[in-house]
C-alpha positions in Angstrom: -27.7 3.2 -56.1 -24.5 1.8 -55.7 -24.3 -0.6 -52.7 -20.2 -0.4 -51.2 -19.0 -4.7 -51.8 -17.7 -5.5 -48.0 -16.0 -8.7 -47.2 -15.9 -9.3 -43.7 -12.7 -11.1 -42.1 -14.3 -14.8 -42.3 -15.5 -14.2 -46.1 -11.6 -13.3 -46.5 -10.2 -16.0 -44.6 -12.7 -18.4 -46.5 -11.2 -16.5 -49.9 -8.3 -17.4 -49.0 -8.4 -21.4 -48.0 -10.0 -21.5 -50.6 -7.1 -20.3 -52.6 -4.5 -22.1 -50.9 -6.9 -25.3 -51.4 -7.5 -25.6 -54.9 -3.6 -24.1 -55.5 -2.2 -27.3 -53.7 -4.2 -29.4 -55.9 -4.5 -27.9 -59.5 -1.9 -24.9 -59.2 -1.8 -21.3 -58.2 -3.0 -20.0 -61.6 -6.3 -21.8 -60.9 -6.8 -20.8 -58.1 -6.8 -17.2 -58.4 -9.0 -17.5 -61.3 -11.5 -19.2 -59.6 -10.9 -16.9 -56.2 -10.9 -13.6 -59.0 -14.2 -15.2 -60.4 -16.2 -15.2 -56.7 -14.6 -11.7 -55.6 -16.2 -9.9 -59.1 -19.4 -12.0 -58.5 -19.4 -10.6 -54.7 -18.4 -7.4 -56.5 -21.8 -6.9 -58.9 -24.1 -7.2 -55.9 -23.6 -3.5 -55.6 -26.0 -3.1 -58.4 -28.4 -5.9 -57.2 -28.3 -6.4 -53.6 -31.5 -8.4 -53.3 -31.0 -11.4 -54.3 -30.6 -15.1 -53.1 -32.8 -16.8 -50.5 -33.4 -15.0 -46.9 -32.2 -17.2 -44.1 -33.6 -15.3 -41.2 -34.1 -18.5 -39.4 -30.0 -18.3 -39.0 -29.9 -14.8 -38.7 -31.8 -11.8 -39.0 -31.8 -9.8 -42.5 -29.7 -13.1 -44.3 -29.6 -14.3 -47.4 -28.4 -16.9 -48.7 -26.8 -17.8 -52.5 -25.0 -19.9 -54.7 -22.1 -19.5 -56.8 -21.1 -22.5 -59.5 -22.8 -24.9 -57.5 -19.7 -25.6 -55.7 -20.6 -22.8 -52.9 -22.8 -21.3 -51.0 -22.5 -17.2 -50.2 -23.9 -15.9 -46.8 -24.0 -12.2 -46.8 -26.4 -9.5 -45.6 -27.5 -6.0 -46.6 -26.0 -3.2 -44.2 -28.0 0.2 -44.8 -25.5 1.4 -48.3 -23.7 -1.4 -48.3 -23.6 -5.7 -49.1 -21.4 -7.6 -46.2 -20.5 -10.7 -47.3 -20.4 -12.9 -44.2 -19.2 -16.4 -45.1 -18.3 -18.2 -48.3 -18.1 -21.5 -47.4 -16.9 -24.8 -50.1 -18.3 -28.0 -51.2 -21.3 -28.4 -48.4 -20.1 -27.0 -44.9 -22.6 -26.3 -42.9 -24.0 -22.9 -43.0 -25.6 -22.5 -39.5 -22.4 -23.9 -37.8 -20.3 -21.6 -39.5 -22.0 -18.5 -38.7 -22.3 -19.5 -35.0 -20.2 -16.6 -33.0 -21.7 -13.9 -35.2 
């Protein structure tokens, strides 16, 4: 059974911010390529969503997975959806980033 893959507004904003950060330093083509790889990786969770490390201590059902040693991706599984909550670059604090959820 394939799951739907959904990005929350905050996760989409994380990707946009990441794009701008990389584009300013390395150019828009490199930024687009990196953000596209992240999105493709996340879409791959449609078939096998139960990956990563469970972090129920931060939020019930929360899972964390890394991407290319630079990102922390936080998500949860909601019935038939994989919901990406945050996409954090370079060691940003996950606990602080999930406040207000």
